[in-house]
Every structure is written in C-alpha cells, then in structure tokens.
N, CA, C and O atoms as a MOPAC input file, in Angstrom:
PM7 MOZYME 1SCF
protein

 N      0.82400 1    -1.17900 1     0.01800 1
 C      0.01900 1    -0.02400 1     0.00200 1
 C      0.89100 1     1.24900 1     0.03600 1
 O      0.61200 1     2.21300 1    -0.67700 1
 N      1.90800 1     1.24400 1     0.83900 1
 C      2.84000 1     2.46300 1     0.84700 1
 C      3.50900 1     2.61500 1    -0.51500 1
 O      3.68300 1     3.73500 1    -0.99600 1
 N      3.88000 1     1.51900 1    -1.13000 1
 C      4.52700 1     1.48400 1    -2.43300 1
 C      3.63200 1     2.17200 1    -3.46600 1
 O      4.10300 1     3.01600 1    -4.22800 1
 N      2.36400 1     1.81900 1    -3.49400 1
 C      1.38400 1     2.42300 1    -4.45100 1
 C      1.26000 1     3.89300 1    -4.18600 1
 O      1.15700 1     4.68800 1    -5.12000 1
 N      1.26900 1     4.28200 1    -2.89100 1
 C      1.14700 1     5.66400 1    -2.50200 1
 C      2.39900 1     6.45000 1    -3.01100 1
 O      2.26000 1     7.53300 1    -3.58000 1
 N      3.53000 1     5.93000 1    -2.81200 1
 C      4.74700 1     6.56800 1    -3.25900 1
 C      4.82800 1     6.71800 1    -4.80100 1
 O      5.28300 1     7.71000 1    -5.37200 1
 N      4.32600 1     5.60100 1    -5.40800 1
 C      4.33500 1     5.65000 1    -6.89200 1
 C      3.39600 1     6.75600 1    -7.44700 1
 O      3.76700 1     7.45900 1    -8.38700 1
 N      2.21300 1     6.90500 1    -6.88200 1
 C      1.21700 1     7.88700 1    -7.35300 1
 C      1.52100 1     9.27500 1    -6.88700 1
 O      1.27000 1    10.24900 1    -7.59700 1
 N      2.07200 1     9.37700 1    -5.67400 1
 C      2.33700 1    10.68500 1    -5.08600 1
 C      3.78700 1    10.75500 1    -4.58600 1
 O      4.05100 1    10.67700 1    -3.38600 1
 N      4.70700 1    10.90300 1    -5.53000 1
 C      6.17900 1    10.87300 1    -5.11800 1
 C      6.51600 1    12.08600 1    -4.18000 1
 O      7.47800 1    12.00400 1    -3.41600 1
 N      5.77300 1    13.15400 1    -4.22900 1
 C      6.01800 1    14.28800 1    -3.34200 1
 C      5.12700 1    14.29500 1    -2.17300 1
 O      5.09200 1    15.26800 1    -1.42000 1
 N      4.40200 1    13.24200 1    -1.99200 1
 C      3.41900 1    13.12500 1    -0.83000 1
 C      4.09200 1    12.80400 1     0.48700 1
 O      5.20300 1    12.27600 1     0.50800 1
 N      3.43100 1    13.11800 1     1.58100 1
 C      3.90600 1    12.76900 1     2.86200 1
 C      2.83100 1    12.38900 1     3.80400 1
 O      1.65200 1    12.65900 1     3.57800 1
 N      3.27200 1    11.70600 1     4.95600 1
 C      2.31400 1    11.34700 1     5.95700 1
 C      2.67400 1    12.16400 1     7.24800 1
 O      3.82500 1    12.15900 1     7.68200 1
 N      1.72300 1    12.82300 1     7.81300 1
 C      1.97200 1    13.51500 1     9.04200 1
 C      1.05400 1    12.86400 1    10.11100 1
 O     -0.15700 1    12.71500 1     9.95300 1
 N      1.74100 1    12.49600 1    11.20000 1
 C      0.96400 1    11.82800 1    12.32000 1
 C      1.02000 1    12.77100 1    13.49900 1
 O      2.01200 1    13.46300 1    13.72800 1
 N     -0.10000 1    12.78000 1    14.26100 1
 C     -0.11500 1    13.62700 1    15.46700 1
 C     -0.90800 1    12.89900 1    16.54400 1
 O     -1.96300 1    12.31800 1    16.29200 1
 N     -0.36400 1    12.95300 1    17.73700 1
 C     -1.01200 1    12.40400 1    18.93000 1
 C     -2.14900 1    13.33700 1    19.28800 1
 O     -1.91000 1    14.48400 1    19.66700 1
 N     -3.42300 1    12.85400 1    19.17000 1
 C     -4.60800 1    13.72700 1    19.51000 1
 C     -4.83500 1    13.70800 1    20.95100 1
 O     -5.04500 1    14.75900 1    21.55700 1
 N     -4.80300 1    12.50400 1    21.57200 1
 C     -5.18900 1    12.37300 1    22.99500 1
 C     -4.79800 1    11.02500 1    23.56300 1
 O     -4.67600 1    10.05100 1    22.82000 1
 N     -4.60800 1    10.95700 1    24.82300 1
 C     -4.47300 1     9.61500 1    25.52800 1
 C     -5.73600 1     9.55300 1    26.41000 1
 O     -5.94700 1    10.38600 1    27.29200 1
 N     -6.53300 1     8.57100 1    26.14500 1
 C     -7.76900 1     8.40700 1    26.88600 1
 C     -7.97400 1     6.94700 1    27.38700 1
 O     -8.08700 1     6.02100 1    26.58400 1
 N     -8.01500 1     6.78000 1    28.62000 1
 C     -8.25000 1     5.43000 1    29.23400 1
 C     -7.24700 1     4.44000 1    28.79200 1
 O     -7.61700 1     3.31400 1    28.46200 1
 N     -5.97100 1     4.79200 1    28.76300 1
 C     -4.85800 1     3.95400 1    28.40700 1
 C     -4.83500 1     3.65500 1    26.89800 1
 O     -4.18300 1     2.69900 1    26.48000 1
 N     -5.52200 1     4.44000 1    26.08700 1
 C     -5.46100 1     4.27900 1    24.64900 1
 C     -4.85600 1     5.52000 1    24.07300 1
 O     -5.16800 1     6.62800 1    24.50800 1
 N     -3.99600 1     5.35400 1    23.09900 1
 C     -3.40800 1     6.43200 1    22.36000 1
 C     -4.27800 1     6.72500 1    21.14900 1
 O     -4.59300 1     5.79000 1    20.41300 1
 N     -4.66400 1     7.89300 1    20.90900 1
 C     -5.52100 1     8.32300 1    19.74400 1
 C     -4.62500 1     9.11000 1    18.79800 1
 O     -4.11800 1    10.15900 1    19.19700 1
 N     -4.40100 1     8.66300 1    17.56700 1
 C     -3.59700 1     9.31100 1    16.64400 1
 C     -4.27800 1     9.63300 1    15.37000 1
 O     -5.08900 1     8.85100 1    14.87400 1
 N     -3.95800 1    10.80900 1    14.80700 1
 C     -4.49600 1    11.21800 1    13.50800 1
 C     -3.35300 1    11.21800 1    12.49000 1
 O     -2.27200 1    11.73100 1    12.77600 1
 N     -3.57200 1    10.67800 1    11.37200 1
 C     -2.58200 1    10.65600 1    10.29600 1
 C     -3.14900 1    11.35400 1     9.09500 1
 O     -4.29100 1    11.10300 1     8.71000 1
 N     -2.39800 1    12.19800 1     8.51500 1
 C     -2.88900 1    12.95000 1     7.31500 1
 C     -1.98100 1    12.74900 1     6.14100 1
 O     -0.76000 1    12.79500 1     6.28700 1
 N     -2.57000 1    12.51700 1     4.93200 1
 C     -1.82400 1    12.44700 1     3.76400 1
 C     -1.77100 1    13.78400 1     3.06500 1
 O     -2.80900 1    14.31900 1     2.67800 1
 N     -0.58600 1    14.33400 1     2.89700 1
 C     -0.40100 1    15.68500 1     2.38800 1
 C      0.45900 1    15.65500 1     1.13000 1
 O      1.53400 1    15.05600 1     1.11500 1
 N     -0.02200 1    16.30500 1     0.08300 1
 C      0.72200 1    16.42200 1    -1.15100 1
 C      0.71400 1    17.91900 1    -1.52600 1
 O     -0.33500 1    18.55200 1    -1.64400 1
 N      1.92400 1    18.44500 1    -1.70400 1
 C      2.11000 1    19.84900 1    -2.05300 1
 C      1.35500 1    20.82600 1    -1.12000 1
 O      0.79900 1    21.83300 1    -1.56000 1
 N      1.36100 1    20.48800 1     0.16800 1
 C      0.69100 1    21.34600 1     1.12800 1
 C     -0.79000 1    21.19300 1     1.27200 1
 O     -1.41900 1    21.87500 1     2.08100 1
 N     -1.37100 1    20.27300 1     0.46700 1
 C     -2.82800 1    20.06700 1     0.51400 1
 C     -3.09100 1    18.72400 1     1.19300 1
 O     -2.49100 1    17.71800 1     0.81300 1
 N     -3.94200 1    18.69000 1     2.15100 1
 C     -4.33000 1    17.41300 1     2.82000 1
 C     -5.41800 1    16.71200 1     1.93200 1
 O     -6.50900 1    17.22200 1     1.68000 1
 N     -5.01600 1    15.54100 1     1.50800 1
 C     -5.91700 1    14.69800 1     0.64400 1
 C     -6.82000 1    13.78600 1     1.44500 1
 O     -7.95600 1    13.51900 1     1.05300 1
 N     -6.31300 1    13.31000 1     2.56500 1
 C     -7.12100 1    12.42000 1     3.41100 1
 C     -6.54700 1    12.36900 1     4.76500 1
 O     -5.44700 1    12.86100 1     5.01500 1
 N     -7.30900 1    11.75500 1     5.67400 1
 C     -6.80800 1    11.58100 1     7.01800 1
 C     -7.45900 1    10.33900 1     7.63900 1
 O     -8.51600 1     9.87900 1     7.20600 1
 N     -6.80100 1     9.82800 1     8.65000 1
 C     -7.29600 1     8.67600 1     9.34000 1
 C     -7.12700 1     8.77700 1    10.85400 1
 O     -6.11200 1     9.31200 1    11.30200 1
 N     -8.02300 1     8.31400 1    11.62700 1
 C     -7.95100 1     8.38600 1    13.04800 1
 C     -8.02400 1     6.95100 1    13.61400 1
 O     -8.83500 1     6.14500 1    13.15900 1
 N     -7.19500 1     6.64900 1    14.58000 1
 C     -7.20100 1     5.27200 1    15.18800 1
 C     -6.76200 1     5.41100 1    16.64700 1
 O     -6.22000 1     6.42300 1    17.09100 1
 N     -7.04200 1     4.30600 1    17.36100 1
 C     -6.62900 1     4.17900 1    18.76600 1
 C     -6.03500 1     2.84500 1    19.00200 1
 O     -6.36800 1     1.89100 1    18.29900 1
 N     -5.17300 1     2.73300 1    19.95400 1
 C     -4.57700 1     1.49400 1    20.32500 1
 C     -3.86500 1     1.57600 1    21.66500 1
 O     -3.71000 1     2.68400 1    22.18000 1
 N     -3.42800 1     0.49300 1    22.25500 1
 C     -2.80700 1     0.49400 1    23.54300 1
 C     -1.36100 1     0.92600 1    23.49500 1
 O     -0.76500 1     1.24000 1    24.52600 1
 N     -0.77700 1     0.94400 1    22.26700 1
 C      0.58700 1     1.50900 1    22.10000 1
 C      0.50500 1     2.64200 1    21.04100 1
 O     -0.32400 1     2.60300 1    20.13100 1
 N      1.33500 1     3.58200 1    21.18600 1
 C      1.34100 1     4.74800 1    20.23900 1
 C      1.77300 1     4.23300 1    18.85400 1
 O      1.24300 1     4.72000 1    17.85500 1
 N      2.68000 1     3.30000 1    18.74700 1
 C      3.13100 1     2.85700 1    17.44200 1
 C      1.97200 1     2.14700 1    16.75400 1
 O      1.75700 1     2.38000 1    15.56500 1
 N      1.22600 1     1.30600 1    17.42700 1
 C      0.09600 1     0.64800 1    16.80400 1
 C     -0.98900 1     1.65200 1    16.37000 1
 O     -1.54300 1     1.52100 1    15.27900 1
 N     -1.28200 1     2.60600 1    17.17600 1
 C     -2.30100 1     3.58900 1    16.82300 1
 C     -1.82300 1     4.40800 1    15.60100 1
 O     -2.62900 1     4.72800 1    14.72700 1
 N     -0.54900 1     4.73900 1    15.53500 1
 C      0.01200 1     5.49100 1    14.41100 1
 C     -0.07300 1     4.62600 1    13.10600 1
 O     -0.43800 1     5.13100 1    12.04500 1
 N      0.27100 1     3.32600 1    13.21800 1
 C      0.25200 1     2.47200 1    12.09800 1
 C     -1.22700 1     2.33700 1    11.58400 1
 O     -1.46600 1     2.41300 1    10.37800 1
 N     -2.15600 1     2.14700 1    12.45800 1
 C     -3.57300 1     1.99500 1    12.06100 1
 C     -4.10100 1     3.29600 1    11.41800 1
 O     -4.83600 1     3.25000 1    10.43100 1
 N     -3.71500 1     4.45600 1    11.98900 1
 C     -4.15700 1     5.76000 1    11.40500 1
 C     -3.62800 1     5.97400 1    10.01900 1
 O     -4.32900 1     6.41600 1     9.10800 1
 N     -2.30400 1     5.62900 1     9.88500 1
 C     -1.65900 1     5.77400 1     8.54200 1
 C     -2.32900 1     4.88900 1     7.48000 1
 O     -2.56000 1     5.30700 1     6.34500 1
 N     -2.63800 1     3.61700 1     7.90500 1
 C     -3.31100 1     2.71900 1     6.99800 1
 C     -4.62500 1     3.25300 1     6.50600 1
 O     -4.95200 1     3.19400 1     5.32000 1
 N     -5.41200 1     3.80800 1     7.51200 1
 C     -6.73100 1     4.36400 1     7.20200 1
 C     -6.58700 1     5.57300 1     6.26000 1
 O     -7.37900 1     5.72300 1     5.32900 1
 N     -5.58900 1     6.43000 1     6.49100 1
 C     -5.42500 1     7.66800 1     5.75300 1
 C     -5.12800 1     7.29900 1     4.26900 1
 O     -5.71400 1     7.85600 1     3.34100 1
 N     -4.19600 1     6.34000 1     4.09500 1
 C     -3.83000 1     5.96300 1     2.73400 1
 C     -4.91500 1     5.21000 1     2.13200 1
 O     -5.14000 1     5.38300 1     0.93400 1
 N     -5.65300 1     4.35400 1     2.84400 1
 C     -6.74400 1     3.56600 1     2.31600 1
 C     -7.86400 1     4.50100 1     1.72300 1
 O     -8.52900 1     4.14400 1     0.75100 1
 N     -8.03900 1     5.67900 1     2.33300 1
 C     -9.05300 1     6.60000 1     1.86800 1
 C     -8.68900 1     7.16800 1     0.45700 1
 O     -9.55300 1     7.72500 1    -0.22000 1
 N     -7.44000 1     7.02700 1     0.03200 1
 C     -7.07900 1     7.49100 1    -1.27600 1
 C     -7.56700 1     6.48200 1    -2.32700 1
 O     -7.55500 1     6.79200 1    -3.51800 1
 N     -7.97700 1     5.33200 1    -1.92600 1
 C     -8.53900 1     4.27900 1    -2.78300 1
 C     -7.53200 1     3.95900 1    -3.91700 1
 O     -7.90900 1     4.02900 1    -5.08700 1
 N     -6.33000 1     3.63000 1    -3.62100 1
 C     -5.35400 1     3.38700 1    -4.70700 1
 C     -5.57500 1     2.03900 1    -5.37000 1
 O     -4.99300 1     1.78800 1    -6.42600 1
 N     -6.36700 1     1.18600 1    -4.81600 1
 C     -6.67600 1    -0.09300 1    -5.39200 1
 C     -8.05200 1    -0.07700 1    -6.04000 1
 O     -9.05800 1     0.17300 1    -5.37600 1
 N     -8.08800 1    -0.34300 1    -7.33400 1
 C     -9.33100 1    -0.22700 1    -8.08800 1
 C    -10.41100 1    -1.17600 1    -7.54200 1
 O    -11.58800 1    -0.81800 1    -7.51300 1
 N    -10.02300 1    -2.36600 1    -7.11600 1
 C    -10.98300 1    -3.30900 1    -6.60100 1
 C    -11.55400 1    -2.79100 1    -5.28400 1
 O    -12.75100 1    -2.92200 1    -5.02800 1
 N    -10.72300 1    -2.22200 1    -4.47700 1
 C    -11.13400 1    -1.61600 1    -3.19600 1
 C    -12.12200 1    -0.43500 1    -3.48500 1
 O    -13.09400 1    -0.23900 1    -2.75500 1
 N    -11.86200 1     0.28600 1    -4.49200 1
 C    -12.72400 1     1.47500 1    -4.80200 1
 C    -14.12400 1     0.94600 1    -5.17400 1
 O    -15.11600 1     1.54000 1    -4.75200 1
 N    -14.23900 1    -0.14600 1    -5.94700 1
 C    -15.49100 1    -0.70400 1    -6.37100 1
 C    -16.18900 1    -1.22700 1    -5.12100 1
 O    -17.40000 1    -1.05100 1    -4.99300 1
 N    -15.48300 1    -1.85500 1    -4.20600 1
 C    -16.09600 1    -2.37600 1    -2.98000 1
 C    -16.66800 1    -1.23900 1    -2.15400 1
 O    -17.79800 1    -1.31200 1    -1.67300 1
 N    -15.87400 1    -0.18300 1    -1.99500 1
 C    -16.36600 1     0.94800 1    -1.18000 1
 C    -17.54500 1     1.60200 1    -1.80900 1
 O    -18.45200 1     2.05000 1    -1.10700 1
 N    -17.56800 1     1.67800 1    -3.17100 1
 C    -18.69200 1     2.29400 1    -3.83100 1
 C    -19.99900 1     1.45500 1    -3.63100 1
 O    -21.09000 1     2.00400 1    -3.47500 1
 N    -19.84000 1     0.15700 1    -3.64400 1
 C    -20.96200 1    -0.78000 1    -3.46300 1
 C    -21.46600 1    -0.59200 1    -2.06100 1
 O    -22.67500 1    -0.46200 1    -1.87100 1
 N    -20.61100 1    -0.56900 1    -1.07300 1
 C    -21.00400 1    -0.41400 1     0.32600 1
 C    -21.69900 1     0.90200 1     0.53200 1
 O    -22.73800 1     0.94800 1     1.19000 1
 N    -21.16200 1     1.97600 1    -0.00900 1
 C    -21.74300 1     3.31700 1     0.15900 1
 C    -23.11500 1     3.34400 1    -0.48700 1
 O    -24.05800 1     3.87300 1     0.10100 1
 N    -23.25100 1     2.79200 1    -1.67200 1
 C    -24.51600 1     2.78900 1    -2.31700 1
 C    -25.57200 1     1.97200 1    -1.62500 1
 O    -26.74800 1     2.33500 1    -1.64000 1
 N    -25.19300 1     0.92600 1    -1.04800 1
 C    -26.12000 1     0.07700 1    -0.23100 1
 C    -26.52500 1     0.84500 1     1.00400 1
 O    -27.70600 1     0.84000 1     1.34900 1
 N    -25.62900 1     1.48900 1     1.67500 1
 C    -25.94800 1     2.23400 1     2.83000 1
 C    -26.84500 1     3.43100 1     2.53000 1
 O    -27.74400 1     3.76600 1     3.30100 1
 N    -26.57700 1     4.06600 1     1.38800 1
 C    -27.43200 1     5.17900 1     0.94000 1
 C    -28.85600 1     4.71700 1     0.67600 1
 O    -29.82500 1     5.33900 1     1.11200 1
 N    -28.95600 1     3.60600 1    -0.05100 1
 C    -30.29100 1     3.05800 1    -0.30100 1
 C    -31.03300 1     2.69700 1     0.94500 1
 O    -32.22300 1     2.98600 1     1.07400 1
 N    -30.32700 1     2.04900 1     1.89200 1
 C    -30.95800 1     1.70400 1     3.14600 1
 C    -31.47400 1     2.97000 1     3.87800 1
 O    -32.59500 1     3.00600 1     4.38500 1
 N    -30.65800 1     3.93800 1     3.90700 1
 C    -31.00200 1     5.21400 1     4.56300 1
 C    -32.18600 1     5.84400 1     3.88500 1
 O    -33.06300 1     6.35500 1     4.58200 1
 N    -32.27800 1     5.84200 1     2.51200 1
 C    -33.36900 1     6.38600 1     1.84100 1
 C    -34.69900 1     5.59100 1     2.15400 1
 O    -35.75700 1     6.19200 1     2.33800 1
 N    -34.60900 1     4.32400 1     2.20100 1
 C    -35.77400 1     3.50400 1     2.48500 1
 C    -36.25100 1     3.74000 1     3.91900 1
 O    -37.45600 1     3.80600 1     4.16100 1
 N    -35.32700 1     3.86700 1     4.87200 1
 C    -35.76500 1     4.15200 1     6.25900 1
 C    -36.34200 1     5.54600 1     6.36700 1
 O    -37.36500 1     5.74800 1     7.02200 1
 N    -35.71300 1     6.48500 1     5.74800 1
 C    -36.18200 1     7.88000 1     5.85300 1
 C    -37.55300 1     8.02400 1     5.20400 1
 O    -38.39700 1     8.76700 1     5.70500 1
 N    -37.77800 1     7.34900 1     4.14100 1
 C    -39.09000 1     7.45100 1     3.42200 1
 C    -40.17900 1     6.78700 1     4.20700 1
 O    -41.34700 1     7.16000 1     4.09600 1
 N    -39.79700 1     5.75900 1     5.04200 1
 C    -40.83600 1     5.02800 1     5.81800 1
 C    -41.05800 1     5.74200 1     7.10700 1
 O    -41.91400 1     5.31800 1     7.88200 1
 N    -40.31800 1     6.84000 1     7.40200 1
 C    -40.50700 1     7.58600 1     8.63400 1
 C    -39.60500 1     7.09300 1     9.74100 1
 O    -39.61600 1     7.66900 1    10.82800 1
 N    -38.83700 1     6.07200 1     9.51700 1
 C    -37.93600 1     5.57000 1    10.56500 1
 C    -36.66100 1     6.31700 1    10.61400 1
 O    -36.11900 1     6.66400 1     9.56400 1
 N    -36.15700 1     6.58100 1    11.75100 1
 C    -34.87600 1     7.36800 1    11.89400 1
 C    -33.73400 1     6.39100 1    11.80500 1
 O    -33.74900 1     5.32400 1    12.41900 1
 N    -32.68300 1     6.80000 1    10.98100 1
 C    -31.51400 1     6.00500 1    10.93400 1
 C    -30.43900 1     6.62300 1    11.80800 1
 O    -30.20700 1     7.83200 1    11.78500 1
 N    -29.77500 1     5.74300 1    12.59600 1
 C    -28.78000 1     6.21300 1    13.54200 1
 C    -27.66900 1     6.90100 1    12.76800 1
 O    -27.22400 1     6.39200 1    11.73900 1
 N    -27.20200 1     8.09000 1    13.26400 1
 C    -26.09600 1     8.76900 1    12.62400 1
 C    -26.50500 1     9.72700 1    11.46000 1
 O    -25.65200 1    10.36000 1    10.83800 1
 N    -27.80600 1     9.80900 1    11.19400 1
 C    -28.19900 1    10.73200 1    10.13700 1
 C    -28.79200 1    11.92800 1    10.70600 1
 O    -29.18800 1    12.83100 1     9.96900 1

C-alpha cells in the first residue's frame, strides 16, 4: 500500500499527530499531504502509540482508494448504505447517525 502511494504521489507525505491519551489508549490522527494540501486523514486508537499510528496511517492511505478493486467495493457499500437510509427515511424511521 505504501509503495502504491509513493508511486502515485512521489512528493506526498504522511503527518501523524497524537490527538489524545484516553483510558490507556493512544488516539492518533494521520494525514496524507501532497504539495501542502491534505488529501485524506485517518484516526485510530490502540494500547501503544506505534500501533495507533500504524492503524491511522493505513486508514489515511486507504481513503485514497489506490486499489481499483477496493474502490469498487467501497462504492458498493456506500450505495447500499445510501439506499438503506433512503428506505428508512421514506418510511418515517430514523436512521442512527443521520
């Protein structure tokens, strides 16, 4: 995944920041930045700062959808959730998070 990122964005970088330590969990935000513009970010928590940073980096890079198969999967999931939300909203049922 990092190789694909470097191939597509040779001037890109990953910036990680410790957001908070909460109940023995490190919460880290990682941002993908290219030419001063933030393209995506990821947030993660773990019992070690290294693991939280790794997970946040993976999420931030994953948001770029560098894998065509992954992009199709995410589109299908998003479409399904959208349709479910529309069905629930039209029936008068409230959808959590909307």
